[in-house]
N, C-alpha and C positions, 0 to 999 in steps of 0.2 A: 349564740345565734338564736334569734327569735323564731316563733312558730309561724305557720302560714296565716296571713292576715284574713280577717273576716270583713268583707265589704258589703255595704248596703247600696241598693240602686237608688239614684236620685229620683225624686218624685215632685209633681206639682199638684196643686189643689184643683178639684173639680167643683164647679159651682153647684150649690144645692145638693151636695153629697159629702159624706164622710170619707168616701173612697178617694184615693189619690192615683194619678196617672204616672206610670213608670217611664222614665226618660232613657231611651237607648242611645240616640245620637242627636246632635243639633247641627242642622245645615242652615246657612244664611245666603240669601241672594243679594249680590251687590248691584247697586245703581239700577233699581227697578222702577223708579219714578223719573220722568224726563227732567223735571225741574231740579231734582237732586243731582242727577247725572251732570247737568250743566254747571251746577254750583261747585261740583268736584272736578270740573275741567274736562268732561268727557262728552262724546257725541251720542245721544240716546238712539239716534236713527240707525246706527251702524253696528251696535254691539249686541251679540246674543247674550243670554243670561250666563253669569258665571257664579260659582259657589265657593264659599269658604266655611270652615267649621269652628265650633266652640266645643270644649269638653262638656259632657253631660252634667257634670257636677258644678257648672257655673250657674245653674238655675237657682233662683231664690224667690220666695213667695212675696207677694205684695204685702205692704204694711210693715216692712222691716226698716230698721235703721242700719245703714250699710257703712262699713269703714271706707273712707276715701282711699282709693287704691294708691299703692306706692309707685315710684318710678315715673310719675307723670305730673306735669303742671297744666295739661290740657285734656281733662276728662270731658268727653263729648257725649251727648244724648242722641239716640236715633230710635224713634218710636216705630213699631212695626206690628202688622197683623201676623200672628203666629198660627200655623196649622199643625195639629197633632194627628198623626196617622194611627189608625187602628188596624191597618192591613198593609200589605206590601206587594212588591213584584219587580220585574225587570222589563224595560221597554214598555212602560204603561202608556196606553193611548190616552190622550187628554179627555176623551169622552168617557173613559172608565175611571178617571181619577177620583171623582166624587165618592165612589163606593169605598175608597180607602180611608176617607177622612173620619176620624173619631170626633173631633171638635176643633175649636178655635179659641184664641185668646189675644190679648194685647201684651206685647213684650217690649223691653228696652234692650237694644243692642248697644251696650256701653263700649266706648272706644277710647283708648289712650292715643289721642290723635297725634301727639308729638312723636310717639314711638312708631305709629303707622307711617307718618311722613318720612321719618328717618329711614325706615325699612324700605319704603318705595324708592327713595333716592339711591340706596345702596343695592337695590335689586334683591332684597332679602325677604323671607316670609313675614307675614303679619301676625303670627301666632301670639306673641306677647302683647300686641296691641289690641287684640280682640278676645283672647281666650283666658283672661285673668280671672281670679276668684270673684264670684258674685257679679259677673259681667252680663248676666242674662236674667234680670228680674222679669217675672211673668205673673199676670193676673190669673184668677181662676178660669179654667177651661169651661167653655160652654159647649155642650154636646150638639152635634149637628153641623150643618154647612154654614160657612160665613156668608155675610151679605156680599153681593157682587158690587154694590155701590153704597156709599155712605161716608161719613166723616172719619178722619184719623187725625188726632191732635196730641200735642204735648204742651204742658204748661209747667213753668217753674215758679213756685210761690204764687200761683194763681195767674201769672202772666203768660199768655200763649206765645210759644216760640215756634212750634211747627203746626201747620194746619193744611191738610190735603184731603183728597178723596180717593177711596179705594178704586173707583173706576178709572183713575189716572195711571194705574199700574201698567207698565209696558207689557209685561207678561202676566197673564191671569194665573190664578192658583192652579187650575188644571194644567196649563202649559208648564208651569214651574215643576209640578210633580212629574209630568211626562219627561221634561228635559233631564231632571235630576236622575230619574230611573234609567237613563241611558248611560250614566257614569257609574252608578252603584245600584245594588238591589235595595230599594227602599223597604222599610219594614215597620211593623207595629212598634210603637214607642218612639219613633222618630219625630222630631220637631223641625219645622221649616219656618224660618223668619223670612218674610216675603219682600223686604225692602222698605225704605223710609222716604217720606216726602222731603221737600226742601226745608231749610231752616235749622239744620243741625248746628249745634253750638255748645259752649262750655257749661259745665256744672261746677259750682263752687261748694266748699264745705258749708254745711248748715242749711243748704237749700233743699226744698221738697220738690220732687219731680212726680208728675201725674200724667200718665198716658191713657188715651181712650181710643177705642175703635167701635164703630157702629155695631150694636148688638152684643158687645162683650163687657165683662166686668172690668173696671179700670185697674191699672197697676199704679201703685202709689208707694214711693220710697223716699227716705230722707238720708242725706249723707252727713256723717259725723266728721 
C-alpha cells in the first residue's frame, strides 16, 4: 500500500507577472448569450442562469499543443470571458461583486458534444462531456475588472467561427457572481466562465484555435 499522495494546486498564468493564480474551483454559466441559447434550442427570455462545473485541474495554459480527447468525434469550441475571484462570500449583492474580482481572461470551454447530446437524451449528467482532461485552456489573467462591452471572438486556423459582444450577455458579470453565491459560497481562487456567443462548432486534429476577449491576452492552442 502506497503512502499519502502529495498534490499540487492547479494554477494559471498572470499577465506581466511571474506569479501564478491558484485555481480552487471552476464554475460555468450555460446559455448566457441569446443567440447561442437559440442555436442550442432554448428560449433566452425565460431561463434564469444555470451553472455546471469543471475540475480545477482541467485548466491549461495558452500556447500548448493539446492531445485530441478520447471518446469523441465531435469536439466543440466555446470561447468565453473568464472571471477570477480574489475574494468570496454568500448571497453577494451584484453591486458588491466587483470588489471580489481579481482579474479576467479569455478561456475555451471545450465540449465533447456527442457525449453531451447523448447524456441530455438519457437524462444523465454532463460531467464527461465538459470535465475531461485539458478541457479549459485559459490565456493569462489580466488584473482588474473586465470591460462591460467589447468583442469576443474565436478563430480556427485564422478563420473566424465565433464573433460576439460582451454587452450581449443576458446576465452581467455582477449578476452571475450574485446568482452563483446563492447556491454556494464563492471564494478566492474560483474561476467563472461566463458563457459563449453563437457559432460553436467542431475542432479537428491539427487545427489551431485562438480565442480573444476585449482587454485580455488571447488563448491559443493547437490539437494534435
